[in-house]
PyMOL CGO cylinders between C-alpha atoms (Angstrom):
from pymol import cmd
from pymol.cgo import CYLINDER

trace = [
    CYLINDER, 0.00, 0.00, 0.00, 1.22, 3.51, -0.82, 0.3, 1, 1, 1, 1, 1, 1,
    CYLINDER, 1.22, 3.51, -0.82, -0.23, 6.64, 0.76, 0.3, 1, 1, 1, 1, 1, 1,
    CYLINDER, -0.23, 6.64, 0.76, 0.13, 9.49, -1.71, 0.3, 1, 1, 1, 1, 1, 1,
    CYLINDER, 0.13, 9.49, -1.71, -0.78, 13.10, -0.89, 0.3, 1, 1, 1, 1, 1, 1,
    CYLINDER, -0.78, 13.10, -0.89, -1.92, 15.43, -3.70, 0.3, 1, 1, 1, 1, 1, 1,
    CYLINDER, -1.92, 15.43, -3.70, -1.93, 19.16, -2.92, 0.3, 1, 1, 1, 1, 1, 1,
    CYLINDER, -1.93, 19.16, -2.92, -4.26, 21.87, -4.16, 0.3, 1, 1, 1, 1, 1, 1,
    CYLINDER, -4.26, 21.87, -4.16, -3.70, 24.59, -6.76, 0.3, 1, 1, 1, 1, 1, 1,
    CYLINDER, -3.70, 24.59, -6.76, -1.10, 27.16, -5.79, 0.3, 1, 1, 1, 1, 1, 1,
    CYLINDER, -1.10, 27.16, -5.79, 0.44, 24.83, -3.21, 0.3, 1, 1, 1, 1, 1, 1,
    CYLINDER, 0.44, 24.83, -3.21, 3.05, 22.08, -3.22, 0.3, 1, 1, 1, 1, 1, 1,
    CYLINDER, 3.05, 22.08, -3.22, 3.88, 18.82, -1.47, 0.3, 1, 1, 1, 1, 1, 1,
    CYLINDER, 3.88, 18.82, -1.47, 5.18, 20.73, 1.56, 0.3, 1, 1, 1, 1, 1, 1,
    CYLINDER, 5.18, 20.73, 1.56, 1.54, 21.29, 2.52, 0.3, 1, 1, 1, 1, 1, 1,
    CYLINDER, 1.54, 21.29, 2.52, 1.61, 17.70, 3.80, 0.3, 1, 1, 1, 1, 1, 1,
    CYLINDER, 1.61, 17.70, 3.80, 4.95, 17.91, 5.63, 0.3, 1, 1, 1, 1, 1, 1,
    CYLINDER, 4.95, 17.91, 5.63, 3.56, 16.89, 9.03, 0.3, 1, 1, 1, 1, 1, 1,
    CYLINDER, 3.56, 16.89, 9.03, 1.44, 14.08, 7.58, 0.3, 1, 1, 1, 1, 1, 1,
    CYLINDER, 1.44, 14.08, 7.58, 4.44, 12.53, 5.82, 0.3, 1, 1, 1, 1, 1, 1,
    CYLINDER, 4.44, 12.53, 5.82, 6.36, 12.70, 9.09, 0.3, 1, 1, 1, 1, 1, 1,
    CYLINDER, 6.36, 12.70, 9.09, 3.53, 10.92, 10.92, 0.3, 1, 1, 1, 1, 1, 1,
    CYLINDER, 3.53, 10.92, 10.92, 3.06, 8.21, 8.26, 0.3, 1, 1, 1, 1, 1, 1,
    CYLINDER, 3.06, 8.21, 8.26, 6.49, 6.83, 7.28, 0.3, 1, 1, 1, 1, 1, 1,
    CYLINDER, 6.49, 6.83, 7.28, 6.61, 5.67, 3.67, 0.3, 1, 1, 1, 1, 1, 1,
    CYLINDER, 6.61, 5.67, 3.67, 3.93, 8.11, 2.59, 0.3, 1, 1, 1, 1, 1, 1,
    CYLINDER, 3.93, 8.11, 2.59, 4.76, 10.69, -0.06, 0.3, 1, 1, 1, 1, 1, 1,
    CYLINDER, 4.76, 10.69, -0.06, 3.55, 14.20, -0.86, 0.3, 1, 1, 1, 1, 1, 1,
    CYLINDER, 3.55, 14.20, -0.86, 4.12, 14.99, -4.51, 0.3, 1, 1, 1, 1, 1, 1,
    CYLINDER, 4.12, 14.99, -4.51, 4.68, 18.31, -6.27, 0.3, 1, 1, 1, 1, 1, 1,
    CYLINDER, 4.68, 18.31, -6.27, 2.36, 18.57, -9.25, 0.3, 1, 1, 1, 1, 1, 1,
    CYLINDER, 2.36, 18.57, -9.25, 3.84, 20.06, -12.44, 0.3, 1, 1, 1, 1, 1, 1,
    CYLINDER, 3.84, 20.06, -12.44, 4.02, 23.84, -12.19, 0.3, 1, 1, 1, 1, 1, 1,
    CYLINDER, 4.02, 23.84, -12.19, 3.83, 23.71, -8.38, 0.3, 1, 1, 1, 1, 1, 1,
    CYLINDER, 3.83, 23.71, -8.38, 6.46, 25.18, -8.21, 0.3, 1, 1, 1, 1, 1, 1,
    CYLINDER, 6.46, 25.18, -8.21, 8.65, 23.67, -10.98, 0.3, 1, 1, 1, 1, 1, 1,
    CYLINDER, 8.65, 23.67, -10.98, 7.79, 22.72, -14.55, 0.3, 1, 1, 1, 1, 1, 1,
    CYLINDER, 7.79, 22.72, -14.55, 4.91, 23.50, -16.84, 0.3, 1, 1, 1, 1, 1, 1,
    CYLINDER, 4.91, 23.50, -16.84, 1.46, 23.15, -15.25, 0.3, 1, 1, 1, 1, 1, 1,
    CYLINDER, 1.46, 23.15, -15.25, -1.08, 20.81, -16.81, 0.3, 1, 1, 1, 1, 1, 1,
    CYLINDER, -1.08, 20.81, -16.81, -4.06, 22.51, -18.42, 0.3, 1, 1, 1, 1, 1, 1,
    CYLINDER, -4.06, 22.51, -18.42, -6.78, 20.33, -16.91, 0.3, 1, 1, 1, 1, 1, 1,
    CYLINDER, -6.78, 20.33, -16.91, -7.66, 18.06, -14.00, 0.3, 1, 1, 1, 1, 1, 1,
    CYLINDER, -7.66, 18.06, -14.00, -7.49, 15.16, -16.48, 0.3, 1, 1, 1, 1, 1, 1,
    CYLINDER, -7.49, 15.16, -16.48, -3.93, 16.22, -17.37, 0.3, 1, 1, 1, 1, 1, 1,
    CYLINDER, -3.93, 16.22, -17.37, -2.92, 16.19, -13.71, 0.3, 1, 1, 1, 1, 1, 1,
    CYLINDER, -2.92, 16.19, -13.71, -4.69, 12.86, -13.24, 0.3, 1, 1, 1, 1, 1, 1,
    CYLINDER, -4.69, 12.86, -13.24, -2.63, 11.24, -15.99, 0.3, 1, 1, 1, 1, 1, 1,
    CYLINDER, -2.63, 11.24, -15.99, 0.55, 12.83, -14.64, 0.3, 1, 1, 1, 1, 1, 1,
    CYLINDER, 0.55, 12.83, -14.64, -0.15, 11.41, -11.15, 0.3, 1, 1, 1, 1, 1, 1,
    CYLINDER, -0.15, 11.41, -11.15, -0.92, 8.02, -12.67, 0.3, 1, 1, 1, 1, 1, 1,
    CYLINDER, -0.92, 8.02, -12.67, 2.34, 8.07, -14.63, 0.3, 1, 1, 1, 1, 1, 1,
    CYLINDER, 2.34, 8.07, -14.63, 4.24, 9.18, -11.52, 0.3, 1, 1, 1, 1, 1, 1,
    CYLINDER, 4.24, 9.18, -11.52, 2.93, 6.27, -9.46, 0.3, 1, 1, 1, 1, 1, 1,
    CYLINDER, 2.93, 6.27, -9.46, 3.34, 3.73, -12.28, 0.3, 1, 1, 1, 1, 1, 1,
    CYLINDER, 3.34, 3.73, -12.28, 6.98, 4.79, -12.85, 0.3, 1, 1, 1, 1, 1, 1,
    CYLINDER, 6.98, 4.79, -12.85, 7.63, 3.97, -9.19, 0.3, 1, 1, 1, 1, 1, 1,
    CYLINDER, 7.63, 3.97, -9.19, 5.61, 0.72, -9.25, 0.3, 1, 1, 1, 1, 1, 1,
    CYLINDER, 5.61, 0.72, -9.25, 3.27, 1.94, -6.51, 0.3, 1, 1, 1, 1, 1, 1,
    CYLINDER, 3.27, 1.94, -6.51, 0.37, -0.42, -5.89, 0.3, 1, 1, 1, 1, 1, 1,
    CYLINDER, 0.37, -0.42, -5.89, -2.78, -0.30, -3.77, 0.3, 1, 1, 1, 1, 1, 1,
    CYLINDER, -2.78, -0.30, -3.77, -2.82, 3.49, -3.71, 0.3, 1, 1, 1, 1, 1, 1,
    CYLINDER, -2.82, 3.49, -3.71, -4.48, 5.43, -0.95, 0.3, 1, 1, 1, 1, 1, 1,
    CYLINDER, -4.48, 5.43, -0.95, -4.85, 8.92, -2.39, 0.3, 1, 1, 1, 1, 1, 1,
    CYLINDER, -4.85, 8.92, -2.39, -5.30, 11.91, -0.11, 0.3, 1, 1, 1, 1, 1, 1,
    CYLINDER, -5.30, 11.91, -0.11, -6.22, 15.04, -2.04, 0.3, 1, 1, 1, 1, 1, 1,
    CYLINDER, -6.22, 15.04, -2.04, -6.76, 18.60, -0.89, 0.3, 1, 1, 1, 1, 1, 1,
    CYLINDER, -6.76, 18.60, -0.89, -8.87, 21.02, -2.95, 0.3, 1, 1, 1, 1, 1, 1,
    CYLINDER, -8.87, 21.02, -2.95, -7.76, 20.55, -6.59, 0.3, 1, 1, 1, 1, 1, 1,
    CYLINDER, -7.76, 20.55, -6.59, -5.88, 17.47, -5.38, 0.3, 1, 1, 1, 1, 1, 1,
    CYLINDER, -5.88, 17.47, -5.38, -9.26, 16.15, -4.19, 0.3, 1, 1, 1, 1, 1, 1,
    CYLINDER, -9.26, 16.15, -4.19, -10.68, 16.54, -7.69, 0.3, 1, 1, 1, 1, 1, 1,
    CYLINDER, -10.68, 16.54, -7.69, -7.68, 14.64, -9.06, 0.3, 1, 1, 1, 1, 1, 1,
    CYLINDER, -7.68, 14.64, -9.06, -8.18, 11.97, -6.37, 0.3, 1, 1, 1, 1, 1, 1,
    CYLINDER, -8.18, 11.97, -6.37, -11.89, 11.52, -7.13, 0.3, 1, 1, 1, 1, 1, 1,
    CYLINDER, -11.89, 11.52, -7.13, -11.31, 11.30, -10.87, 0.3, 1, 1, 1, 1, 1, 1,
    CYLINDER, -11.31, 11.30, -10.87, -8.47, 8.79, -10.37, 0.3, 1, 1, 1, 1, 1, 1,
    CYLINDER, -8.47, 8.79, -10.37, -10.73, 6.57, -8.26, 0.3, 1, 1, 1, 1, 1, 1,
    CYLINDER, -10.73, 6.57, -8.26, -13.52, 6.78, -10.82, 0.3, 1, 1, 1, 1, 1, 1,
    CYLINDER, -13.52, 6.78, -10.82, -11.35, 6.07, -13.86, 0.3, 1, 1, 1, 1, 1, 1,
    CYLINDER, -11.35, 6.07, -13.86, -8.91, 3.54, -12.39, 0.3, 1, 1, 1, 1, 1, 1,
    CYLINDER, -8.91, 3.54, -12.39, -10.65, 1.88, -9.41, 0.3, 1, 1, 1, 1, 1, 1,
    CYLINDER, -10.65, 1.88, -9.41, -8.51, -1.25, -9.71, 0.3, 1, 1, 1, 1, 1, 1,
    CYLINDER, -8.51, -1.25, -9.71, -5.43, 0.83, -8.80, 0.3, 1, 1, 1, 1, 1, 1,
    CYLINDER, -5.43, 0.83, -8.80, -6.94, 2.55, -5.76, 0.3, 1, 1, 1, 1, 1, 1,
    CYLINDER, -6.94, 2.55, -5.76, -7.37, 1.04, -2.32, 0.3, 1, 1, 1, 1, 1, 1,
    CYLINDER, -7.37, 1.04, -2.32, -8.89, 4.14, -0.75, 0.3, 1, 1, 1, 1, 1, 1,
    CYLINDER, -8.89, 4.14, -0.75, -9.32, 7.89, -0.96, 0.3, 1, 1, 1, 1, 1, 1,
    CYLINDER, -9.32, 7.89, -0.96, -9.25, 10.76, 1.55, 0.3, 1, 1, 1, 1, 1, 1,
    CYLINDER, -9.25, 10.76, 1.55, -10.72, 14.12, 0.56, 0.3, 1, 1, 1, 1, 1, 1,
    CYLINDER, -10.72, 14.12, 0.56, -9.69, 17.29, 2.40, 0.3, 1, 1, 1, 1, 1, 1,
    CYLINDER, -9.69, 17.29, 2.40, -11.55, 20.51, 1.62, 0.3, 1, 1, 1, 1, 1, 1,
    CYLINDER, -11.55, 20.51, 1.62, -12.51, 19.20, -1.79, 0.3, 1, 1, 1, 1, 1, 1,
    CYLINDER, -12.51, 19.20, -1.79, -15.39, 20.18, -4.00, 0.3, 1, 1, 1, 1, 1, 1,
    CYLINDER, -15.39, 20.18, -4.00, -18.02, 17.85, -5.35, 0.3, 1, 1, 1, 1, 1, 1,
    CYLINDER, -18.02, 17.85, -5.35, -17.39, 14.98, -7.71, 0.3, 1, 1, 1, 1, 1, 1,
    CYLINDER, -17.39, 14.98, -7.71, -16.30, 15.75, -11.27, 0.3, 1, 1, 1, 1, 1, 1,
    CYLINDER, -16.30, 15.75, -11.27, -19.04, 16.92, -13.63, 0.3, 1, 1, 1, 1, 1, 1,
    CYLINDER, -19.04, 16.92, -13.63, -21.30, 14.13, -14.82, 0.3, 1, 1, 1, 1, 1, 1,
    CYLINDER, -21.30, 14.13, -14.82, -20.82, 11.84, -11.81, 0.3, 1, 1, 1, 1, 1, 1,
    CYLINDER, -20.82, 11.84, -11.81, -23.34, 12.55, -9.08, 0.3, 1, 1, 1, 1, 1, 1,
    CYLINDER, -23.34, 12.55, -9.08, -22.45, 9.31, -7.29, 0.3, 1, 1, 1, 1, 1, 1,
    CYLINDER, -22.45, 9.31, -7.29, -19.20, 7.47, -6.82, 0.3, 1, 1, 1, 1, 1, 1,
    CYLINDER, -19.20, 7.47, -6.82, -20.37, 3.92, -7.44, 0.3, 1, 1, 1, 1, 1, 1,
    CYLINDER, -20.37, 3.92, -7.44, -18.09, 1.44, -5.71, 0.3, 1, 1, 1, 1, 1, 1,
    CYLINDER, -18.09, 1.44, -5.71, -15.11, 3.51, -6.86, 0.3, 1, 1, 1, 1, 1, 1,
    CYLINDER, -15.11, 3.51, -6.86, -12.84, 1.80, -4.37, 0.3, 1, 1, 1, 1, 1, 1,
    CYLINDER, -12.84, 1.80, -4.37, -12.21, -1.96, -4.50, 0.3, 1, 1, 1, 1, 1, 1,
    CYLINDER, -12.21, -1.96, -4.50, -13.44, -3.66, -1.36, 0.3, 1, 1, 1, 1, 1, 1,
    CYLINDER, -13.44, -3.66, -1.36, -16.40, -1.32, -1.00, 0.3, 1, 1, 1, 1, 1, 1,
    CYLINDER, -16.40, -1.32, -1.00, -18.63, -4.37, -1.26, 0.3, 1, 1, 1, 1, 1, 1,
    CYLINDER, -18.63, -4.37, -1.26, -20.71, -2.85, -4.04, 0.3, 1, 1, 1, 1, 1, 1,
    CYLINDER, -20.71, -2.85, -4.04, -21.95, -0.05, -1.76, 0.3, 1, 1, 1, 1, 1, 1,
    CYLINDER, -21.95, -0.05, -1.76, -22.78, 3.31, -3.30, 0.3, 1, 1, 1, 1, 1, 1,
    CYLINDER, -22.78, 3.31, -3.30, -20.60, 6.21, -2.15, 0.3, 1, 1, 1, 1, 1, 1,
    CYLINDER, -20.60, 6.21, -2.15, -22.03, 9.70, -2.38, 0.3, 1, 1, 1, 1, 1, 1,
    CYLINDER, -22.03, 9.70, -2.38, -21.15, 13.23, -1.38, 0.3, 1, 1, 1, 1, 1, 1,
    CYLINDER, -21.15, 13.23, -1.38, -22.75, 14.42, 1.83, 0.3, 1, 1, 1, 1, 1, 1,
    CYLINDER, -22.75, 14.42, 1.83, -22.55, 18.03, 3.02, 0.3, 1, 1, 1, 1, 1, 1,
    CYLINDER, -22.55, 18.03, 3.02, -20.50, 18.86, 6.09, 0.3, 1, 1, 1, 1, 1, 1,
    CYLINDER, -20.50, 18.86, 6.09, -19.85, 22.16, 7.84, 0.3, 1, 1, 1, 1, 1, 1,
    CYLINDER, -19.85, 22.16, 7.84, -16.83, 23.32, 5.84, 0.3, 1, 1, 1, 1, 1, 1,
    CYLINDER, -16.83, 23.32, 5.84, -16.50, 20.70, 3.15, 0.3, 1, 1, 1, 1, 1, 1,
    CYLINDER, -16.50, 20.70, 3.15, -17.84, 17.42, 1.99, 0.3, 1, 1, 1, 1, 1, 1,
    CYLINDER, -17.84, 17.42, 1.99, -17.53, 13.92, 3.27, 0.3, 1, 1, 1, 1, 1, 1,
    CYLINDER, -17.53, 13.92, 3.27, -17.95, 10.61, 1.50, 0.3, 1, 1, 1, 1, 1, 1,
    CYLINDER, -17.95, 10.61, 1.50, -20.72, 8.60, 3.08, 0.3, 1, 1, 1, 1, 1, 1,
    CYLINDER, -20.72, 8.60, 3.08, -22.48, 5.35, 2.31, 0.3, 1, 1, 1, 1, 1, 1,
    CYLINDER, -22.48, 5.35, 2.31, -25.61, 5.75, 0.26, 0.3, 1, 1, 1, 1, 1, 1,
    CYLINDER, -25.61, 5.75, 0.26, -28.59, 3.81, 1.46, 0.3, 1, 1, 1, 1, 1, 1,
]
cmd.load_cgo(trace, "trace")
């Protein structure tokens, strides 16, 4: 299992400094253009970059933790490549990507349960749909 932190727009992997200290073996990545390199022009572009990053390092059973824009990347990754994702953590993220009102068993081991966005005080939480 690999815990991978994905920061929001205008930030970098240092946003997760304390988390990577607490969870040895975890990694907080710097997305392209944050601060080095050419930024991607879409969430899909960042998604494919993150996927290539993890594949190049042979990471398996990903647990993706995304903040803000990183949360959008995380949700889209789980929806498009559920066989590569063991779990997701969303921190201050918006709703699911356009066109997907429900995350349907996006994470292997969910037992076929529906996962949906439920409002919380300052953000959104994934909760089981009934």
